[in-house]
LUMVEX-425298 format. One line per field, with one value per residue (C-alpha): residue number from 1; residue in one letter; x, y, z. Coordinates in Angstrom, 3 decimals. Layout:
! residues N
k: NUM; ...;
r: a; ...;
x: X; ...;
y: Y; ...;
z: Z; ...;
! end
This chain:
! residues 316
k: 1; 2; 3; 4; 5; 6; 7; 8; 9; 10; 11; 12; 13; 14; 15; 16; 17; 18; 19; 20; 21; 22; 23; 24; 25; 26; 27; 28; 29; 30; 31; 32; 33; 34; 35; 36; 37; 38; 39; 40; 41; 42; 43; 44; 45; 46; 47; 48; 49; 50; 51; 52; 53; 54; 55; 56; 57; 58; 59; 60; 61; 62; 63; 64; 65; 66; 67; 68; 69; 70; 71; 72; 73; 74; 75; 76; 77; 78; 79; 80; 81; 82; 83; 84; 85; 86; 87; 88; 89; 90; 91; 92; 93; 94; 95; 96; 97; 98; 99; 100; 101; 102; 103; 104; 105; 106; 107; 108; 109; 110; 111; 112; 113; 114; 115; 116; 117; 118; 119; 120; 121; 122; 123; 124; 125; 126; 127; 128; 129; 130; 131; 132; 133; 134; 135; 136; 137; 138; 139; 140; 141; 142; 143; 144; 145; 146; 147; 148; 149; 150; 151; 152; 153; 154; 155; 156; 157; 158; 159; 160; 161; 162; 163; 164; 165; 166; 167; 168; 169; 170; 171; 172; 173; 174; 175; 176; 177; 178; 179; 180; 181; 182; 183; 184; 185; 186; 187; 188; 189; 190; 191; 192; 193; 194; 195; 196; 197; 198; 199; 200; 201; 202; 203; 204; 205; 206; 207; 208; 209; 210; 211; 212; 213; 214; 215; 216; 217; 218; 219; 220; 221; 222; 223; 224; 225; 226; 227; 228; 229; 230; 231; 232; 233; 234; 235; 236; 237; 238; 239; 240; 241; 242; 243; 244; 245; 246; 247; 248; 249; 250; 251; 252; 253; 254; 255; 256; 257; 258; 259; 260; 261; 262; 263; 264; 265; 266; 267; 268; 269; 270; 271; 272; 273; 274; 275; 276; 277; 278; 279; 280; 281; 282; 283; 284; 285; 286; 287; 288; 289; 290; 291; 292; 293; 294; 295; 296; 297; 298; 299; 300; 301; 302; 303; 304; 305; 306; 307; 308; 309; 310; 311; 312; 313; 314; 315; 316;
r: m; s; s; t; p; r; l; l; i; i; t; p; a; r; d; e; a; a; f; i; s; h; t; l; r; s; v; a; a; q; t; h; r; p; a; r; w; i; i; v; d; d; n; s; k; d; n; t; a; e; l; a; e; a; f; a; r; q; h; p; w; i; e; v; v; r; r; k; s; t; p; q; r; r; v; g; p; g; v; v; e; a; f; y; d; g; l; s; r; v; n; l; s; e; y; d; y; i; c; k; l; d; a; d; l; e; l; p; p; d; y; f; a; i; l; l; s; r; f; a; d; n; p; r; l; g; t; a; s; g; k; c; l; i; p; v; n; g; r; w; v; r; e; r; t; g; n; d; f; s; h; g; v; a; k; l; y; r; r; e; c; f; e; a; i; g; g; f; v; r; e; v; m; w; d; g; i; d; c; h; r; c; r; m; l; g; w; e; a; v; s; y; d; e; p; a; l; d; i; r; h; l; r; q; m; g; s; s; f; r; s; i; y; h; g; r; m; r; w; g; r; g; q; y; f; m; g; t; h; p; l; y; l; l; g; i; t; a; y; r; m; l; e; r; p; w; i; v; g; g; l; c; l; f; a; g; y; v; g; a; w; l; k; g; q; p; q; y; d; d; p; a; f; r; a; h; l; h; r; w; q; l; g; k; l; f; g; w; l; n; r; s; a; t; s; a; t; p; a; l; a; l; a; t; a; p; a; a; s; s; v; s; t; p; k; d;
x: 99.850; 100.782; 103.192; 100.301; 97.326; 94.316; 91.158; 87.648; 84.724; 81.100; 78.338; 74.698; 72.628; 68.914; 67.251; 70.481; 70.182; 70.422; 73.776; 75.550; 77.310; 79.209; 80.305; 81.302; 83.495; 85.152; 86.092; 87.427; 89.596; 91.259; 95.048; 94.824; 92.303; 90.421; 91.197; 87.470; 84.292; 80.974; 77.888; 74.758; 71.647; 69.026; 65.830; 65.953; 62.872; 64.921; 67.831; 70.539; 71.543; 71.675; 73.953; 76.273; 76.342; 77.178; 80.097; 81.233; 81.531; 84.407; 86.074; 86.500; 87.277; 83.677; 80.883; 77.193; 74.874; 71.095; 69.524; 65.847; 64.561; 61.346; 59.691; 60.386; 63.905; 64.525; 66.618; 69.837; 69.371; 68.502; 71.739; 73.731; 71.884; 72.704; 76.328; 76.545; 75.022; 78.034; 80.489; 79.202; 80.560; 84.221; 86.874; 87.602; 91.008; 92.219; 91.949; 93.828; 91.164; 87.424; 85.327; 81.596; 80.789; 77.486; 76.313; 75.555; 79.072; 81.998; 85.443; 88.656; 91.143; 93.591; 90.936; 91.945; 95.670; 95.838; 93.768; 95.775; 98.963; 97.466; 96.734; 100.301; 101.691; 99.475; 99.100; 96.291; 94.148; 91.102; 88.656; 88.997; 87.320; 87.288; 84.565; 81.375; 80.188; 76.538; 75.019; 73.049; 71.786; 74.397; 77.412; 79.078; 78.532; 80.326; 78.286; 79.298; 80.900; 83.048; 86.732; 86.388; 84.102; 84.696; 81.858; 79.358; 79.106; 82.714; 84.547; 87.557; 88.486; 91.622; 90.445; 91.729; 89.766; 86.599; 86.815; 87.667; 84.595; 82.349; 81.493; 78.256; 75.277; 72.199; 70.366; 70.255; 73.451; 75.593; 78.044; 78.278; 78.468; 81.344; 83.523; 82.798; 83.616; 86.879; 87.860; 86.628; 89.047; 91.999; 91.657; 91.357; 88.466; 89.136; 87.675; 90.168; 89.234; 91.400; 90.416; 92.146; 89.775; 86.543; 83.624; 80.923; 77.681; 75.172; 72.266; 71.953; 72.360; 69.035; 67.070; 66.834; 63.756; 60.565; 62.198; 65.084; 62.747; 61.896; 65.608; 66.406; 63.738; 65.188; 68.585; 67.172; 65.724; 69.143; 70.771; 68.364; 69.105; 72.858; 72.390; 73.359; 73.381; 70.420; 72.724; 74.784; 71.573; 70.636; 74.035; 73.786; 70.183; 71.430; 74.370; 72.154; 69.682; 72.414; 72.470; 70.006; 67.131; 67.575; 66.104; 63.598; 66.238; 67.553; 64.042; 63.181; 66.278; 65.202; 61.641; 62.896; 64.965; 62.174; 59.609; 61.757; 62.253; 58.520; 57.723; 60.345; 62.046; 64.998; 68.557; 71.939; 72.400; 76.023; 76.500; 80.274; 79.782; 77.182; 79.490; 82.303; 79.941; 78.730; 82.265; 83.289; 80.141; 80.199; 83.926; 83.308; 80.299; 81.926; 85.162; 83.241; 81.416; 84.701; 86.307; 83.265; 83.345; 87.084; 86.845; 83.898; 85.731; 88.017; 85.082; 82.931; 85.690; 86.080; 82.328; 81.966; 85.124; 84.510; 85.232; 88.625; 87.028; 85.090; 88.039; 88.889; 92.479; 94.148; 94.214; 97.386;
y: 125.202; 123.787; 120.842; 118.758; 119.458; 120.758; 118.982; 120.292; 117.864; 118.952; 116.353; 117.201; 114.567; 113.960; 110.858; 108.854; 107.127; 103.676; 104.500; 107.437; 105.407; 103.564; 106.874; 108.338; 105.352; 105.142; 108.840; 108.667; 105.711; 107.579; 107.608; 111.276; 112.778; 115.878; 119.153; 119.784; 117.920; 119.753; 117.544; 119.475; 117.713; 118.918; 118.704; 114.924; 113.170; 110.333; 110.440; 111.283; 114.420; 112.636; 109.902; 112.460; 114.642; 111.683; 110.830; 114.469; 114.649; 112.164; 113.994; 117.777; 118.204; 117.217; 119.810; 119.022; 121.748; 121.431; 123.132; 123.956; 123.504; 122.669; 119.345; 118.005; 118.792; 119.542; 116.576; 117.863; 121.568; 120.775; 118.853; 121.770; 124.267; 122.192; 121.964; 125.751; 126.120; 124.217; 126.090; 129.438; 128.554; 128.411; 130.531; 128.399; 130.019; 128.217; 124.846; 123.292; 120.793; 120.447; 117.292; 116.937; 113.632; 111.768; 110.203; 106.703; 105.485; 103.453; 104.624; 102.566; 103.817; 105.397; 107.119; 110.676; 109.945; 108.394; 111.099; 113.877; 112.264; 112.281; 115.990; 116.609; 114.699; 116.465; 120.255; 120.290; 117.740; 119.712; 117.107; 113.395; 110.394; 106.627; 104.426; 103.311; 99.828; 99.131; 96.088; 93.829; 90.414; 90.077; 91.149; 94.427; 95.577; 98.501; 101.575; 102.780; 106.199; 107.596; 108.050; 111.734; 112.484; 112.498; 110.701; 113.018; 110.985; 111.469; 113.931; 116.006; 119.364; 121.382; 124.618; 126.784; 124.680; 124.777; 128.550; 128.871; 126.911; 128.955; 126.048; 124.137; 125.052; 124.735; 122.336; 118.662; 117.706; 119.972; 117.055; 116.843; 120.564; 120.938; 118.382; 119.884; 123.344; 121.949; 120.761; 123.978; 125.931; 123.590; 121.395; 117.606; 115.615; 111.950; 108.920; 106.141; 102.493; 101.058; 98.753; 101.028; 103.824; 101.827; 103.620; 101.385; 103.213; 101.609; 102.226; 102.656; 106.155; 107.909; 105.551; 107.694; 109.660; 107.872; 105.239; 104.440; 105.050; 108.547; 109.103; 108.156; 110.552; 113.293; 112.466; 112.878; 116.269; 117.173; 116.219; 118.570; 121.353; 120.905; 121.159; 117.622; 117.142; 114.967; 112.492; 112.030; 111.593; 108.682; 107.159; 107.359; 106.090; 102.936; 102.706; 102.965; 100.405; 97.824; 98.291; 97.961; 98.589; 96.847; 98.586; 100.648; 102.789; 104.028; 104.617; 106.659; 108.784; 109.396; 110.218; 112.750; 114.541; 114.593; 115.680; 118.639; 119.581; 119.408; 121.565; 124.130; 123.929; 126.270; 125.262; 126.234; 129.642; 129.683; 129.471; 129.014; 126.117; 124.512; 124.810; 123.178; 120.477; 119.600; 119.390; 117.065; 114.914; 114.494; 113.761; 111.023; 109.645; 109.450; 108.200; 105.344; 104.583; 104.552; 102.211; 99.939; 99.830; 99.153; 96.335; 94.829; 94.756; 91.745; 89.763; 90.680; 89.684; 86.355; 85.733; 86.497; 84.738; 81.481; 78.281; 76.726; 73.635; 75.807; 77.781; 76.730; 75.955; 75.828; 72.426; 70.944;
z: 58.019; 61.416; 61.663; 63.011; 60.740; 62.612; 61.522; 62.138; 61.842; 61.633; 61.848; 61.146; 62.992; 63.107; 64.606; 64.489; 67.877; 66.246; 64.634; 66.251; 68.948; 66.209; 64.707; 68.074; 68.951; 65.540; 65.509; 69.071; 67.997; 65.110; 65.043; 63.972; 66.337; 65.168; 66.885; 67.246; 66.439; 66.426; 66.375; 65.452; 66.686; 64.231; 66.273; 66.763; 68.081; 69.560; 72.038; 69.486; 71.406; 74.771; 73.401; 71.838; 74.959; 77.202; 74.932; 74.721; 78.503; 78.200; 75.298; 75.649; 71.921; 71.109; 71.273; 70.873; 69.625; 69.831; 66.847; 66.599; 63.063; 61.260; 62.208; 58.719; 57.558; 53.889; 52.825; 51.284; 52.043; 55.658; 56.142; 54.749; 56.933; 60.021; 58.872; 58.607; 62.057; 63.352; 61.155; 62.430; 65.869; 64.839; 63.187; 60.131; 59.618; 62.752; 60.967; 58.074; 57.015; 57.415; 57.270; 56.814; 58.520; 58.763; 62.030; 60.719; 59.900; 61.104; 60.036; 59.964; 62.595; 60.122; 57.997; 58.799; 59.079; 55.599; 53.915; 55.531; 54.244; 50.716; 51.041; 52.192; 49.196; 46.620; 46.975; 44.356; 46.181; 47.289; 48.618; 49.304; 50.910; 50.931; 49.466; 51.214; 52.106; 52.993; 54.750; 52.397; 53.525; 56.226; 54.155; 53.259; 49.667; 48.042; 47.086; 43.657; 43.644; 40.853; 41.621; 40.646; 43.606; 47.323; 49.089; 50.760; 53.959; 55.088; 52.874; 53.802; 52.284; 52.301; 53.914; 51.067; 48.571; 50.656; 50.802; 47.084; 45.933; 48.217; 50.503; 49.973; 47.830; 50.039; 47.769; 46.779; 44.864; 47.034; 47.199; 43.403; 42.739; 45.197; 43.379; 39.978; 41.283; 42.632; 39.159; 37.571; 39.794; 39.293; 42.382; 42.408; 43.905; 44.693; 46.450; 47.125; 46.686; 49.457; 52.351; 54.868; 53.827; 53.594; 55.268; 56.701; 55.943; 58.268; 55.926; 52.176; 50.727; 50.203; 52.459; 55.592; 54.472; 53.332; 51.112; 48.804; 45.836; 47.032; 47.591; 43.988; 42.667; 44.849; 43.399; 39.889; 40.822; 42.166; 38.879; 37.116; 39.594; 39.069; 35.293; 34.275; 30.496; 29.314; 27.538; 30.678; 32.665; 30.386; 31.042; 34.835; 34.678; 32.968; 35.370; 38.448; 37.114; 37.689; 41.454; 44.320; 44.012; 40.665; 37.594; 39.593; 41.276; 37.938; 36.633; 39.730; 39.176; 35.565; 36.655; 39.193; 36.546; 33.948; 36.531; 37.572; 33.909; 33.134; 36.162; 35.165; 38.552; 39.147; 38.328; 39.713; 38.124; 37.021; 33.222; 33.498; 35.890; 33.633; 30.591; 32.577; 33.838; 30.330; 28.952; 31.756; 31.570; 27.781; 27.871; 30.429; 28.551; 25.119; 26.639; 28.233; 24.966; 23.041; 25.560; 25.460; 21.649; 21.600; 24.129; 22.227; 18.865; 19.536; 20.938; 17.937; 15.520; 17.273; 17.245; 13.529; 12.281; 10.330; 12.179; 11.415; 9.793; 7.310; 5.956; 2.421; 1.520; -1.881; -3.525; -4.871;
! end
């Protein structure tokens, strides 16, 4: 690895004219500037490509690629296909780290510098990100992402890890499968809950195509494709019912999973991966249930204990 880590960023972008200028400025302002940034305009109908090209003329390390694709991109797989279009234009071995970055974000200025220092400190760290904030009623609200997953909108990979896991699966849940494959092969996947790594996601995850409800159903179908254990699916359904869109979002996720199961849709065909996934998911689920039961015990004991005035005492 070079003394100054070489970072490659690839950004699939489609109809992001309302947001991409924020992303362009925040990446250009990074204290650790990427060696190369490839922005793949995926057949946008707005002026996404023009905005990116105008910015690239001022920054020679930025390249804009215009990709011709189907009028309606496959959400999830389409993003990955655009990513690989950009990746095909480089020799990956020339870079130490690779980042898949969305085009509707604002990054803090030390985002890359801090994450690269974490990679340097931990040789087993395979993929990492910060946490996401989304705008809700004029304030920034944190999107909930487990600490064991790098966030799909702005995740970095050590190149050796990216190559070891085989890159991205070209299907919904690519950004869950990658983290599980990291763990399966002995790497660590992390998202850090630190203000200096907060990613401002300018719209809510899953809302860029049709609606947030459709996005949650697609997410459920993705969980089925990945091979999520049904018990764990019930757990994340309950978990996601407690965030926007309240109740309905979790139910849509559940409906997407069940619908894919009833239709007999294909799943990620890797039995070893699925066995690893189920062990991890059930360990997390029962660990959470045990912690919940343990924390509830003192409160239950207090609630059921007799009041002090009702306790009988021996008489003289």
